[in-house]
Steps between C-alpha positions, in 0.01 A plus 500: 500500500598332171809621327501577129806563293439689174775493242480805270353848569307564182132601515389140545735440791405829665125444462535155650707635783251770584201266490663229713638754750157662535376149592756437781770314307869569581635603159858556384557613144831463330597710200836464319494857367516821698150604409152348538246470216686276258500643147300794636812694595615859460795580278669839507668626182636852512234718671218280378337201677335200337279210597681199351222254561137523412427827327134428404303456819158345499268354770601749770245355735719192539779707641253687717365166634837396629509799729131524583498151647734622772248762615685794358376727223675440165486879443767538765732274294457591134300718266396367154450747218276381214641589159218604267667445163774270604674339202586645153552230236688606192514297181794482259320737265436755780139403568405573860253306714467621861367263766255644752220383727272754327288268285378778275852622427603144409210464262567842350855397421387168360257679266812638325720192530259207486129556431420133559694517829299808606178298462646200681668690786199476743484123440878475549484676829209282611700184421824614672301601801350147513843351471632715783206417727553130446867538580434700809246244625668172422878560444645816658382452855589134553822333607565185307665273754433151361398313186145483630464880471569478124248214454203652677178484286424875549848596374456270198173665412652845541805401296282411206347850503818702476595425134796271584539367140493834321809714468499854620578622148200314351277630771584860418460435123146391567411858611742723307609512136777761502829321547649772711202503738543128540874543547451756775268269691722196436773666707309395808665159454833660599347590836528126579831466303343309219403507131155608389512236232536214749364616833128438555221754455435482871751771544281744314374571850799740526304728264234519763753621756646770267187605304231472769651493847793725423881550514649666803814665617607509862564854616874545552578190298369146484778400736274646771292179471802307632581783749140474630524127542832536678347757738210266575718197555726692739204631691383145552833384625616300192874441527630636170856382417638668187840420347443151630519229232368158588728219386294194586183354641546205731242226453432213741223246475345695210482819705703819473659548849744784445658749255866585497646827376819525294670627814429168666233629733222241545138589575259235618142528367162330495440583140663670201357724229722549195451831318815445295474392136369143535685363199835624615466506876330165570783297334762723660365490856364146536688178424367315199441185707255697712289614205448204263190664346706800398827365377772715341410385148137586555592852623728554201239388254254785570482782241608830654299815441655780303773711659569862444776735384450827681644849462446747776560847354488837673450764232546876489168558319142394544329320217148628433419204269536249786231405746569322829515179293595499126565202268669519157405180327703301252376446147477122529386388846476127419861510372604666825355226717648234275843650573428513871359156559586274203845632405589628848656814365462876523259647243661716236191725497387512862180638647610760750310598812571821690377597843535867575373537853613863507203557263287453815750585769770753390671475833632157392725680247558867551729566197287331236331166453590167664461252215480134590555346155435123467533265205400138540787255517519123486581288800871458538675224305840458348380590150345840571786681682510849351717800578311743728624795303393351174136455617497838668592654165233304321242632742607863474531475118152344474345777709688765307355362169156524663547868573604471866863620534628417846871418486613862447290611800619243755653639823555163657408141420517143636454167326327205666549181296343153525822375669468774759132402563610141544783589742304763704173316538601136452271498195482176303707575186431870553126458465276784630197278577641155577315278250366596164130429447543382139412137600161419643666310780707803608214744453243315709698236696795690635706346781267486796533713812617208717785257450385149403784339701536733800193547713574845641671668201293755308561709186393857417597728210479514127617147423219340695120549511326731415784648283715801423429865545503708819134445597511129442818441689357703788188277482722186510642616835152569637367167368779297648487677834125433526552137402757461778258666750230259393742204544524411132 
């Protein structure tokens, strides 16, 4: 029985562990933190509980697939609740545009906001559906393990059909004339940690997921996805080692032969899967001489995705104006992304996202709402260090000006800063999604799922193919596991 060492217990590592164990591999998973699920972790503040990681869940069938391949019913592991009207978008002038999978309700709103957009909405939905179907067929379900995979003729033909040269912002402007409607849709770029003015229109496929397929919440908290994976892995006999940080990967004759924990304990293995952040962990764990195709300067040269400044606030009241997801947009979106990516600094007028899971599940916060409040932040550098209390006050003051007074109603709160994200998850410069997708190379030709220099070292997670976001990192684990089973 072949031994597999998996470094990192995020959703990608867990899905790979489950798939390989179900196919008779001897799997040991090492996680440096005390929990499994990576950024999908529970945080308690006062009497309220929060999902730190992915709050907007799409593609639930991907998570169900991980369990169903073991022969068990996914219904015994997690329960997905579809949110009918899932996201409230609020402009600086107070205009509201609610996102829903109800096509007629979307068109009804557009008649008031954007008459041209109302007429174009069916064509818009048709096009984002086409983009999603191409992605599902040619990109999402494939592990990219060599240069040949990127050069296949079928992939080249598909690549030309997904609007690689048009920006997401220009794509949305083709269908909609109201700047706020465009702005609300442009926010999808932040789901991949990027700018709508630079990332390709291909990522308009996210609109299909939210406006056609739907947005979901996992009953009891999205952390139950990770809990379900943990349950499945344990049932299969995966050796789960939490609070176990790997210090190095030993390479001999271009093969990984063992991993060593910080405690000095050494584990021999036939192959290694790295679910840790590729840009941080690969240089840290493998000697540079053993990875000439991924040198330290090459790793440092990648553009990180955006990070986040997060406030977790338990309140003593419930806010009727908030849905499960609510976004208060800045007045000048382009200026905000210029601050984030070009000037590498915190925006003065941030767009602020709030997840209020107690809107759907009051048990998560018995005394009032549990407000997960997020403002985009730049990747960490020496120039953008900002006092946590300063930015917290900017966020609260901004919301107060928009008619949402929170600070006086807070029972308990916790700050999670970019530096904490970097330290807790080993995230490259505090990034949420590994690489930004502002450059065509990084959007379509992310680091492959297999090391160029080490024949049995594989990569899963947001910094490799197919990209960031909980369904895609889960797919990366499935894809890599199936590639290993096939002998690729």
